[in-house]
C-alpha positions, -999 to +999 in steps of 0.1 A: +180-160+635+206-149+609+237-170+613+260-158+585+257-123+573+254-121+535+266-089+518+253-072+487+280-079+462+286-064+428+267-095+414+236-086+433+235-049+426+231-047+388+239-063+356+269-041+353+279-053+387+277-089+375+302-081+348+324-062+372+324-092+395+338-114+368+368-091+362+398-088+386+397-057+409+427-035+400+427-023+436+429-058+449+457-067+425+476-036+436+471-047+472+486-081+465+515-065+447+523-042+476+520-071+500+548-089+482+568-058+470+601-069+485+598-103+470+591-087+436+621-064+439+644-092+450+634-116+422+635-088+396+670-077+408+683-113+406+670-118+371+683-084+359+717-091+375+719-125+358+711-109+324+737-082+330+763-107+341+756-129+311+758-100+287+791-089+301+807-123+300+796-132+265+821-132+237+813-106+210+800-123+178+800-105+145+777-114+116+778-107+079+752-116+052+758-123+016+729-128-008+725-148-040+696-147-064+682-178-081+677-170-118+660-199-137+670-194-174+646-202-202+666-187-232+699-206-235+719-200-267+715-236-276+684-257-266+696-285-244+671-288-216+673-326-211+711-328-209+718-299-185+684-287-174+679-252-159+661-248-126+623-244-128+606-215-112+592-235-084+592-226-047+604-260-036+634-258-059+645-226-042+642-243-009+662-272-022+690-248-032+690-235+003+698-270+015+724-274-012+743-243+002+745-260+036+757-293+021+790-308+035+804-309+000+801-272-005+813-265+030+845-284+022+851-263-009+846-232+013+871-245+039+897-251+012+891-216-003+893-199+031+926-216+038+939-205+005+929-169+014+950-172+045+923-176+072+928-201+100+904-230+097+923-255+117+947-282+107+937-300+075+960-329+067+935-357+060+900-360+045+886-366+080+900-333+092+886-315+062+852-330+069+854-320+106+864-284+097+835-283+073+811-294+100+824-268+124+821-241+097+784-250+090+776-243+126+786-207+120+764-203+089+726-198+086+710-200+052+675-189+047+652-178+019+642-142+020+604-143+022+588-157-010+615-143-033+643-160-052+668-144-029+688-166-005+706-149+024+738-165+037+746-152+072+779-161+088+789-156+124+824-153+139+843-137+168+862-118+141+845-093+119+866-100+088+862-137+092+824-134+093+824-115+060+849-139+044+828-169+053+796-155+040+811-142+007+831-175+001+799-195+005+782-173-021+811-176-045+816-213-041+779-219-045+778-201-079+810-218-090+797-252-079+767-247-102+789-239-131+812-268-125+783-292-122+769-281-156+802-282-174+809-316-159+775-329-169+780-315-205+814-332-209+801-365-196+771-363-219+794-355-249+817-385-243+787-408-240+770-394-271+801-398-293+805-434-282+768-442-287+767-423-321+794-447-335+773-477-326+741-461-340+758-452-373+768-488-380+733-501-369+716-477-393+738-488-423+731-524-416+694-519-415+693-500-449+713-528-466+691-555-452+660-536-464+672-533-500+683-569-502+649-581-490+631-560-515+650-573-545+648-609-534+610-608-530+602-588-562+586-559-542+594-533-568+571-504-566+560-473-585+547-442-569+549-458-535+529-490-543+536-524-559+523-534-593+499-559-578+485-532-555+480-508-584+462-535-606+439-544-577+431-508-571+423-502-608+400-533-610+382-522-579+373-489-595+361-506-627+340-531-608+324-503-589+314-486-621+302-518-637+280-526-607+265-491-608+258-495-645+242-530-641+221-517-612+209-488-633+199-510-663+184-537-641+163-510-625+149-498-658+141-534-668+124-541-635+104-509-638+092-519-673+082-553-662+063-539-632+043-517-656+035-546-678+022-566-649-002-538-640-018-542-675-004-512-692+010-531-722+041-511-720+026-479-732+037-461-701+072-475-699+097-448-695+119-460-724+088-462-747+077-427-737+111-414-746+112-431-780+108-408-811+092-436-831+066-442-805+060-405-803+054-403-841+031-432-840+012-417-811+007-385-831-007-405-861-029-425-837-043-393-824-051-380-859-067-413-869-088-413-838-100-378-844-108-386-880-127-417-871-147-399-845-157-373-871-167-398-896-187-419-871-205-388-861-213-378-896-220-411-914-224-440-889-206-472-883-215-488-917-201-461-938-171-473-959-148-445-950-156-452-913-145-487-917-113-476-935-105-451-908-111-477-881-087-502-899-060-475-902-063-468-864-059-504-855-029-507-877-012-477-861-019-491-826-003-525-837+028-507-848+030-488-815+028-521-796+055-537-817+078-507-810+071-510-773+079-548-774+112-540-792+122-515-766+115-539-737+136-566-755+164-540-759+163-533-721+167-570-714+197-572-737+214-542-720+210-559-686+226-591-699+256-572-714+262-552-682+260-584-661+285-601-684+309-572-681+307-572-643+315-610-642+345-605-664+359-577-642+353-598-611+373-626-626+402-603-634+400-590-598+403-625-584+434-631-604+449-598-593+441-606-556+458-639-560+490-622-572+487-597-543+482-624-518+513-641-530+533-610-520+516-604-487+540-625-465+569-609-482+554-574-477+551-580-439+587-587-437+596-558-459+576-534-436+593-547-405+627-542-420+616-507-432+605-497-397+638-509-382+658-490-408+637-458-402+640-461-365+678-466-367+681-436-389+660-413-366+679-424-335+712-418-352+701-383-365+688-374-330+721-384-313+740-366-340+722-333-334+725-337-296+762-343-300+766-311-319+746-292-293+766-307-264+799-298-280+787-262-285+771-259-250+802-268-231+817-234-233+784-215-228+772-229-194+759-203-170+749-208-134+713-205-123+723-181-096+743-149-092+756-130-062+733-101-055+752-086-026+784-094-008+787-094+029+803-063+044+828-064+073+806-056+104+818-027+125+798-036+156+791-071+171+757-086+166+759-104+199+755-095+226+728-071+216+729-045+244+694-031+236+678-065+233+696-077+264+684-046+283+648-051+270+649-088+279+664-081+313+637-055+321+608-075+307+622-107+322+627-092+357+592-077+356+576-110+345+598-130+370+589-107+398+552-109+389+554-147+387+571-148+421+543-126+435+516-148+420+533-179+433+538-165+467+502-154+468+491-188+457+512-206+483+501-183+511+467-198+519+461-179+551+435-152+558+452-119+553+429-091+543+394-078+545+389-090+510+397-125+520+371-124+548+343-108+529+348-122+494+360-157+502+345-165+536+313-144+531+312-130+566+316-096+581+351-082+586+352-072+623+387-056+622+422-065+630+441-067+663+478-059+658+506-076+675+519-055+703+555-055+689+544-040+656+527-010+673+558-001+693+578+009+662+607-014+669+608-009+707+611-039+730+580-053+745+581-050+783+544-058+791+519-084+782+491-073+759+464-076+786+485-053+809+495-029+780+459-018+774+458-007+810+491+012+810+485+026+775+448+031+771+454+055+742+476+032+722+468+019+688+467-016+703+440-005+728+422+013+700+419-019+680+401-035+709+377-006+712+371-010+674+361-046+680+337-035+708+322-009+685+317-034+658+299-059+681+278-031+696+268-015+664+265-046+643+246-071+665+239-052+697+247-084+715+251-085+752+266-120+752+296-125+729+315-158+724+350-155+709+363-186+692+389-196+666+393-225+642+426-236+656+447-232+688+474-205+691+454-179+671+451-152+698+416-161+708+422-160+746+443-128+744+416-111+724+389-122+748+408-109+779+419-077+763+384-070+749+367-077+782+392-054+801+387-027+774+350-028+778+353-028+817+377+002+816+350+021+796+327+018+827+305-010+814+298-038+838+315-068+821+321-104+830+346-127+812+336-164+812+363-190+807+346-218+788+378-234+776+376-262+802+407-280+789+432-251+785+418-226+810+433-198+788+416-168+803+421-180+839+458-186+834+463-153+816+447-134+845+464-155+871+430-167+886+429-201+904+395-201+919+384-227+944+350-229+927+343-217+892+323-223+860+320-261+864+306-258+899+281-231+889+269-251+860+266-283+880+247-264+908+273-271+936+282-234+939+266-201+937+275-176+910+286-150+935+310-174+951+326-182+917+331-147+904+365-130+908+370-093+903+400-079+883+412-051+906+429-032+878+398-028+856+368-039+877+362-068+853+344-098+868+358-132+858+340-165+859+371-188+858+377-225+856+395-244+883+422-270+876+408-295+852+397-328+868+392-359+846+355-365+845+329-378+820+305-351+831+299-324+805+286-293+821+283-272+789+248-284+780+223-260+763+201-260+794+230-251+817+244-225+794+210-208+789+205-207+827+239-193+833+237-167+805+203-155+818+218-149+853+248-131+837+225-108+816+206-098+847+238-087+865+261-075+837+257-052+807+282-072+786+293-108+787+325-121+770+328-159+766+362-174+758+356-208+741+378-236+729+389-238+693+358-247+672+375-274+650+388-295+678+364-292+707+326-297+705+320-276+736+326-244+715+296-252+692+273-256+722+285-223+736+282-206+702+246-217+698+236-202+732+252-167+730+238-137+712+267-134+688+300-152+679+332-135+669+356-157+650+393-151+655+420-161+629+457-155+630+469-131+603+485-150+574+486-183+594+451-196+595+442-212+562+411-203+542+400-239+544+402-240+582+383-207+585+356-220+561+352-252+580+349-233+613+322-211+599+303-241+585+303-257+619+290-226+635+262-223+609+253-259+616+251-251+653+227-222+646+252-197+658+248-160+650+282-151+635+288-114+640+320-114+620+356-124+618+387-105+631+424-109+624+448-111+652+486-108+656+487-084+626+520-068+618+506-033+610+538-022+593+535-049+568+497-048+567+498-011+559+520-017+529+494-040+514+469-013+505+443+010+519+415-015+523+416-013+561+422+012+589+458+002+591+463+014+555+461+049+571+480+040+602+509+064+597+485+094+592+472+089+628+504+086+647+496+117+666+465+102+680+481+073+696+503+071+727+522+038+725 
């Protein structure tokens, strides 16, 4: 058995439907807006009226803007950056100047200037009053940098147009003048200090020079070409010693090479000095001739020939002469080495003596250098201060500010505040937003079930329709009949038509023959709906019975004025027959199974077995059975009845029953295995309901006035 009817939503139809389900429905939002239209109009009117009243009561405020341009200068007539520096081209420096314009010191200058111009700035008799006036004036001024430029805008506000322009322009002028005064003052102060300091430095420099010359004379530190005599002598000896060492090394090398050749057994014939000797060369030539001649003779005559012996003797003599010449050359090399070594030793001795003289002047030279550095430092400092003093004296009359006025503030013709256009825009936008917020808040606070969308989207049950309150269908006429009697006297009224709509919904939707009508809470129109629906069905010619299962309140029995001697309890307990308990409504032919006066008892007749037996008997005798039950949230009997009938119709009072209560009631019915046909709204004000949108039949109520006879 299906207990709660699930509906194909946009989520279940398609992927496009899923996306659509995540977005707010414009029609639903429009319905909410129409439902709270008067609240929206009321809140919007109050906000708009407050804005208009505020605008009318505001004192007109005029504003004027003067502009100054920061101009960092890098090309002064005289270079003097460290005495009176110019502003660097840094962004933070421009921001600092913005703060300087709003300083109390500059504001006091502006107050004094405005007073001199004849403007009323309040009484100024003491310094405290001047500071107070400056503080008040700063509240009327806004200083801001124009974007990332070097332009600073000074905007002044006042209830007088000429006063606004005067304040802005005076601030600009005084700011430029203050820069000039500051530079001139700094220049004068620097010049006074420099002159005083320069006198001290001149005396110090003279004393240092005198001390230096006196020390030089006392310590014999006379110099030529920038060096002392001892230094020059040591330098000359160092050069000579270097040359002597080189000469000794060269000669020692030749001697060592010759000795090495002798050790190899060459007898000095291949010594470099011997090879370069002319005498040795001549003897070598004679040796070659003698050797050639000897060879020829030995070849021709033999060893014993006299001429051969003579030639051999001559050759030996020549070779002896060559050896003697080589020995003489080697002896000469050794003599050269001894001479060079002796010269080097002599020079080194002279160097030792010169160094001794130089060492004797070293301590005096250290003191001399110290005095010389002091004298040079004193002279440099004095010259620097002298140049700076000249620059400062010349700079005093050439100081220029780092800013200039780029535009003076004009006298405004129209007030800047209140801004009528802005106020109108704010009023319109504020009233619209305020009205929408009020609508959203009201919608949030109203937690009751109000529309078909609430039923089907939030409660997930079928929307069975709405039963209007009788007064709302009369168009302002006074009610003279009860609803249950009105459907008899006005069968073609819109109220009666709503009951027929419920019957059609039940018949077409569930084709149920036994229908239980319940509600989450008391006083929701459950009993009225049960009685009116049963009478409507009976008037249509359908055999119908109304069963009053609200054993505690006896709502249906009381409404129809039935006080049976025996009723539902007796039939269920078996002490009375069904025919004896049924009462016929003479006006409609409706049969009613009422409930006698409640008697305290622990006996519970509404058991599933008793209810199934009773409903079976009623189905055999009647075409349609309407069961009026107790509220589902407070009485357990209602769940027993709901589980036994074919369908259950849940009733909630329009705008009163909360969503949470309705959800809880539906959950209890589902747990009881009840087949929920749908949910209907009762006591609906169709005039207000119609204004909420066209999502229900009452959205078209005015178009069908000719069909109803109220």
